[in-house]
N, C-alpha and C positions, 0 to 999 in steps of 0.2 A: 090806515098805519103806515108809520115810516121806518126806514132802517138803513144801514150803512151797506153799501155795495158789497163788502166783502164778508157780509152776514147771509147773502142769498145767492153769491157767486164766487168761484175759484178764478183769481186773478193772477196770470203769469207773464212774465216777460217774453218776448219772442225770441225765438233761437238766434244766438249772436254766432255769426260767421266769424272766422279768424281771418278771413282774406276775401278777396274780391271772388263773386260765384262765376263759376267757369261752367257753362251750360253744357250738357252731355245728352244727345240725343236718346241714348236707351237708359238714362237716368232711372233710379228707382224711386226718387223723391221729387214732388214738385214742391217750389218755394213760392209762397205769397209774399210780394213786397207791397209798400206803399203805392207804387205805380201801378199796380194790378186792380186798385179800386176806383172806379170814377167819380167825378163830382157828385152823383145821385146816390153815392155809398154802395154801388153794387161791384161785385166782384166778377171779373172774366177770366175763369179759369183755365180758357182756350189758350191764353198768352202766357201762362206760367212757365218760368225756368225749371228744366227738370236737371237735376243734379244726381251723383251718387253719393249715399251716406248709408253704408252697410252697417255702422254700429249705431243708427239713430234708433234711440229708445221711445217704445211707443207712448209715453207721457208727454212727449213733445208733438204728437201727431194732432192736426186739427180735426174736429169732429163736426157731424151735422149738428146744428143749433148752438155752436160757439159764435161769440162775437169777436170780431176784429176790431181793435181800437186803435185809431191813430193819435199817439201819443206825441207827436211834433207835429208842426206847420200851423196854419191859419185855421183850419178846421180839426177841432178833435172828437169826429164822428165815429160811431160805430157801424161796422158792417154785418150783416148777418152771414152765417154760411147755411145757405139753404138746402145743400144736398150733400150727398156722399163725395167727398173729393179723392178717395183714396188715400194713399200716402203722400201726405201734404204736411208741411212745416210752416208756420207763421215767422218770418223774420223780424227781428229787432229793428228798428226802435218800437215797432207795432206790440201792443199787448193782447194777449187772449183772455178772453173773459168766458168762462164755463158757467152759465146760470144753473142753480139747482132747480130742476124742472118742477119739483113739488112746491117751490115757494114763487117762482117767477118764469113768466113766460119768456123765452127768448125773443120772440118779435116786439113784446112790450118793452123789455127792457131796452131794446135796438131805439125804439120810438122815444122812450123815456131819454136816453142819452143824447139823442140827437135834437131835443127840443130846444128852441131858443133859450130859454130861461136855465136850463142845465148846461148848455153850451157857455151861456155867460159866467156861470158858478166855476167851470172847468177853466175859462179863460182867466178868472181872477185867480186861480191855483197855479198857473203857468208860471216856471221859472225859466230863466236864462236870459242873456242878452242879444244875442243876434237871432239864435232859433229858440223860441219858445218851446217847452216841453211839460207835460203832466208827468208827474211820477207815479209810480205804483203806489206808493202810501196815500197821496193825493186823491187817487182813483177809487181806493179802497175805502176812504172816509166820507165820499160823496153819499149823501143822503138820498135815497130811493122812494118815492112813495109807493106802496105796495097794496093796492088793492086786491079783492078775492081774483082768482084764476080767470073765472068767466068773466068778470070786469074787465081784467086786462085783455082778453081776446077780442071783446066788444070793442074798446078803445083802438086796437090796432086796426080792427077792420072798418070801423068808422075813418079811423087816419088814412088807411090805403083809398077808401072811397072819395075821401076829400082831395086826396093827391091826384087821384085820376080825374076828379071833375076840374081840377085846375088845370091839369095838362089839355083836356079838351076844351075848356074855355079860351087857352091861350092859342091852341090851334085854330080853334072856330075863328078868332078875333084876327089872326093872321090872314086866313082865309079870305075872310069879308073883306079886309082892307085890299088885297090882291084883286079880288072881284069889282071892287067899286074902282079902283084905279084903271083896270082894263075898260071899264063901261066909260068912265068919263074920257079915257083916252081916245075910244072909239067916238064919241061924241064930238070931241076936238078936232079929230079928224075928218069928220063926216061934213065935208065942203059941199054946199048946195049949190 
């Protein structure tokens, strides 16, 4: 079955700050910015800027299972909020995707959005001259394949294992190259 993203998830723009963020050591709210997500789409919560926002409404807070979508830049990838971050808000221009857990698994949705074919579709939807941006409306209209929840979870697990295998294979190739170079250098220096 296929459906539009807006039918299986709530999509919201990140919080728009009126001025530059001024960090405060005892801030009551952490702020997720694009720089806090690495090239592997992993969030590094230990580096989040903390600020004071006493009037922040709970509807703006990030929850475990939410996706953080990079609406600008080269990659329009999604990152999963894997744990409870406490009082944390997502800053614009990122978008928050809150999947309906009865319809779609959050990790599956992240996997689907980050697939090269989906990224190509999103790139075609990007607007702008200097910096390309995916609009909220374009993201809402994104067509998502929705297999049964159990199948979604299997897909995520197989994808995770395949990524792990790729990392291990790459590491093995690097180590093998270093080992061969050391053996060859030892042979080259072994003067008889």
